[in-house]
ChimeraX commands (.cxc) that place a marker at each C-alpha (Angstrom):
marker #1 position 14.67,63.44,32.64 radius 0.5
marker #1 position 17.43,65.64,33.85 radius 0.5
marker #1 position 18.84,68.66,32.01 radius 0.5
marker #1 position 22.11,66.90,31.12 radius 0.5
marker #1 position 20.24,64.05,29.42 radius 0.5
marker #1 position 18.11,66.50,27.43 radius 0.5
marker #1 position 21.17,68.55,26.43 radius 0.5
marker #1 position 22.98,65.39,25.25 radius 0.5
marker #1 position 19.94,64.30,23.23 radius 0.5
marker #1 position 19.60,67.73,21.63 radius 0.5
marker #1 position 23.30,67.73,20.71 radius 0.5
marker #1 position 23.02,64.32,19.06 radius 0.5
marker #1 position 19.91,65.34,17.13 radius 0.5
marker #1 position 21.40,68.65,15.97 radius 0.5
marker #1 position 24.52,66.84,14.69 radius 0.5
marker #1 position 22.41,64.45,12.59 radius 0.5
marker #1 position 21.61,66.22,9.35 radius 0.5
marker #1 position 20.88,63.10,7.31 radius 0.5
marker #1 position 17.63,62.95,5.38 radius 0.5
marker #1 position 15.62,60.06,4.07 radius 0.5
marker #1 position 15.70,60.29,0.27 radius 0.5
marker #1 position 12.53,61.71,-1.28 radius 0.5
marker #1 position 11.79,58.42,-3.10 radius 0.5
marker #1 position 11.67,56.51,0.22 radius 0.5
marker #1 position 9.68,59.23,1.97 radius 0.5
marker #1 position 7.02,59.02,-0.75 radius 0.5
marker #1 position 7.08,55.21,-0.81 radius 0.5
marker #1 position 6.65,54.92,2.98 radius 0.5
marker #1 position 3.90,57.52,3.01 radius 0.5
marker #1 position 2.00,56.07,0.05 radius 0.5
marker #1 position 2.24,52.46,1.23 radius 0.5
marker #1 position 1.77,52.91,4.99 radius 0.5
marker #1 position -1.84,51.76,5.05 radius 0.5
marker #1 position -1.15,48.74,2.85 radius 0.5
marker #1 position 1.84,47.71,4.98 radius 0.5
marker #1 position -0.18,47.97,8.20 radius 0.5
marker #1 position -2.96,45.92,6.56 radius 0.5
marker #1 position -0.38,43.21,5.82 radius 0.5
marker #1 position 0.83,43.35,9.41 radius 0.5
marker #1 position -2.66,42.85,10.83 radius 0.5
marker #1 position -3.39,40.11,8.30 radius 0.5
marker #1 position -0.24,38.23,9.33 radius 0.5
marker #1 position -0.67,38.69,13.07 radius 0.5
marker #1 position -4.47,38.65,13.44 radius 0.5
marker #1 position -6.18,39.85,16.59 radius 0.5
marker #1 position -4.87,36.90,18.63 radius 0.5
marker #1 position -1.46,38.57,18.70 radius 0.5
marker #1 position -2.62,41.60,20.64 radius 0.5
marker #1 position -3.38,41.76,24.34 radius 0.5
marker #1 position -5.50,44.39,26.08 radius 0.5
marker #1 position -3.37,46.89,27.91 radius 0.5
marker #1 position -4.98,46.65,31.32 radius 0.5
marker #1 position -2.16,48.64,32.90 radius 0.5
marker #1 position -3.03,51.93,31.22 radius 0.5
marker #1 position -4.90,53.46,34.14 radius 0.5
marker #1 position -1.89,52.78,36.37 radius 0.5
marker #1 position 0.42,54.61,33.97 radius 0.5
marker #1 position -1.99,57.42,33.14 radius 0.5
marker #1 position -3.71,58.43,36.38 radius 0.5
marker #1 position -5.72,61.09,34.60 radius 0.5
marker #1 position -7.61,58.34,32.75 radius 0.5
marker #1 position -8.92,56.76,35.95 radius 0.5
marker #1 position -12.55,57.21,36.89 radius 0.5
marker #1 position -13.07,60.00,39.37 radius 0.5
marker #1 position -9.86,61.82,38.50 radius 0.5
marker #1 position -10.24,65.56,38.97 radius 0.5
marker #1 position -10.78,66.89,35.46 radius 0.5
marker #1 position -12.00,70.27,34.45 radius 0.5
marker #1 position -15.76,70.66,34.26 radius 0.5
marker #1 position -15.87,68.75,30.98 radius 0.5
marker #1 position -15.56,65.01,30.42 radius 0.5
marker #1 position -12.09,64.00,29.21 radius 0.5
marker #1 position -11.37,63.52,25.51 radius 0.5
marker #1 position -8.65,61.14,24.34 radius 0.5
marker #1 position -7.06,60.94,20.89 radius 0.5
marker #1 position -5.26,57.72,20.11 radius 0.5
marker #1 position -3.29,57.74,16.90 radius 0.5
marker #1 position -2.32,54.29,15.69 radius 0.5
marker #1 position -4.94,52.52,17.78 radius 0.5
marker #1 position -4.66,49.21,15.97 radius 0.5
marker #1 position -7.45,46.95,17.18 radius 0.5
marker #1 position -8.11,49.12,20.23 radius 0.5
marker #1 position -6.14,47.27,22.90 radius 0.5
marker #1 position -5.23,50.54,24.62 radius 0.5
marker #1 position -8.67,52.11,24.31 radius 0.5
marker #1 position -11.04,49.29,25.32 radius 0.5
marker #1 position -9.71,48.79,28.87 radius 0.5
marker #1 position -9.85,52.55,29.46 radius 0.5
marker #1 position -13.46,52.78,28.27 radius 0.5
marker #1 position -14.40,49.76,30.34 radius 0.5
marker #1 position -13.07,51.42,33.51 radius 0.5
marker #1 position -14.09,54.98,32.68 radius 0.5
marker #1 position -17.05,55.23,30.28 radius 0.5
marker #1 position -17.11,59.05,30.65 radius 0.5
marker #1 position -14.04,59.39,28.42 radius 0.5
marker #1 position -14.76,60.29,24.81 radius 0.5
marker #1 position -12.22,58.64,22.49 radius 0.5
marker #1 position -11.15,59.46,18.96 radius 0.5
marker #1 position -9.17,56.49,17.64 radius 0.5
marker #1 position -7.60,56.18,14.21 radius 0.5
marker #1 position -5.25,53.83,12.43 radius 0.5
marker #1 position -3.64,53.56,8.99 radius 0.5
marker #1 position -4.93,50.06,8.53 radius 0.5
marker #1 position -8.46,49.28,7.42 radius 0.5
marker #1 position -7.97,45.76,8.85 radius 0.5
marker #1 position -7.20,46.89,12.40 radius 0.5
marker link #1:1,2 radius 0.2
marker link #1:2,3 radius 0.2
marker link #1:3,4 radius 0.2
marker link #1:4,5 radius 0.2
marker link #1:5,6 radius 0.2
marker link #1:6,7 radius 0.2
marker link #1:7,8 radius 0.2
marker link #1:8,9 radius 0.2
marker link #1:9,10 radius 0.2
marker link #1:10,11 radius 0.2
marker link #1:11,12 radius 0.2
marker link #1:12,13 radius 0.2
marker link #1:13,14 radius 0.2
marker link #1:14,15 radius 0.2
marker link #1:15,16 radius 0.2
marker link #1:16,17 radius 0.2
marker link #1:17,18 radius 0.2
marker link #1:18,19 radius 0.2
marker link #1:19,20 radius 0.2
marker link #1:20,21 radius 0.2
marker link #1:21,22 radius 0.2
marker link #1:22,23 radius 0.2
marker link #1:23,24 radius 0.2
marker link #1:24,25 radius 0.2
marker link #1:25,26 radius 0.2
marker link #1:26,27 radius 0.2
marker link #1:27,28 radius 0.2
marker link #1:28,29 radius 0.2
marker link #1:29,30 radius 0.2
marker link #1:30,31 radius 0.2
marker link #1:31,32 radius 0.2
marker link #1:32,33 radius 0.2
marker link #1:33,34 radius 0.2
marker link #1:34,35 radius 0.2
marker link #1:35,36 radius 0.2
marker link #1:36,37 radius 0.2
marker link #1:37,38 radius 0.2
marker link #1:38,39 radius 0.2
marker link #1:39,40 radius 0.2
marker link #1:40,41 radius 0.2
marker link #1:41,42 radius 0.2
marker link #1:42,43 radius 0.2
marker link #1:43,44 radius 0.2
marker link #1:44,45 radius 0.2
marker link #1:45,46 radius 0.2
marker link #1:46,47 radius 0.2
marker link #1:47,48 radius 0.2
marker link #1:48,49 radius 0.2
marker link #1:49,50 radius 0.2
marker link #1:50,51 radius 0.2
marker link #1:51,52 radius 0.2
marker link #1:52,53 radius 0.2
marker link #1:53,54 radius 0.2
marker link #1:54,55 radius 0.2
marker link #1:55,56 radius 0.2
marker link #1:56,57 radius 0.2
marker link #1:57,58 radius 0.2
marker link #1:58,59 radius 0.2
marker link #1:59,60 radius 0.2
marker link #1:60,61 radius 0.2
marker link #1:61,62 radius 0.2
marker link #1:62,63 radius 0.2
marker link #1:63,64 radius 0.2
marker link #1:64,65 radius 0.2
marker link #1:65,66 radius 0.2
marker link #1:66,67 radius 0.2
marker link #1:67,68 radius 0.2
marker link #1:68,69 radius 0.2
marker link #1:69,70 radius 0.2
marker link #1:70,71 radius 0.2
marker link #1:71,72 radius 0.2
marker link #1:72,73 radius 0.2
marker link #1:73,74 radius 0.2
marker link #1:74,75 radius 0.2
marker link #1:75,76 radius 0.2
marker link #1:76,77 radius 0.2
marker link #1:77,78 radius 0.2
marker link #1:78,79 radius 0.2
marker link #1:79,80 radius 0.2
marker link #1:80,81 radius 0.2
marker link #1:81,82 radius 0.2
marker link #1:82,83 radius 0.2
marker link #1:83,84 radius 0.2
marker link #1:84,85 radius 0.2
marker link #1:85,86 radius 0.2
marker link #1:86,87 radius 0.2
marker link #1:87,88 radius 0.2
marker link #1:88,89 radius 0.2
marker link #1:89,90 radius 0.2
marker link #1:90,91 radius 0.2
marker link #1:91,92 radius 0.2
marker link #1:92,93 radius 0.2
marker link #1:93,94 radius 0.2
marker link #1:94,95 radius 0.2
marker link #1:95,96 radius 0.2
marker link #1:96,97 radius 0.2
marker link #1:97,98 radius 0.2
marker link #1:98,99 radius 0.2
marker link #1:99,100 radius 0.2
marker link #1:100,101 radius 0.2
marker link #1:101,102 radius 0.2
marker link #1:102,103 radius 0.2
marker link #1:103,104 radius 0.2
marker link #1:104,105 radius 0.2
marker link #1:105,106 radius 0.2
view
C-alpha cells in the first residue's frame, strides 16, 4: 500500500466517531459462540473447502523456509473446521499450530 492510500484510510477512520451502542456490544459478545454454532449447523462441513493455496500466499509456511533455529508456531484465530490449518500441516508437519474458534461445532 502506498502512503497516500494509508493517509486516506486514516483520515476516514479518524472522522468516524460512531460507536456501537453498549446493548449491541454486549449482545454480540455474549451470543458470538451460539451464533457461530448456528452457522456451522446450517452450513455443515460440506460447505467448506480446504485452502490449498495458503503456502503460495504465505511463503514462510512452506517446508524448508529459512526460519530461526526454532520450528515455526502459528496461531489461527477463528479456525472454523480447520480448512486453513490442515493443508499447511499436511505440507509442513514441523509447524506447531494453535487453533481456536468461538463455535463448539466447528
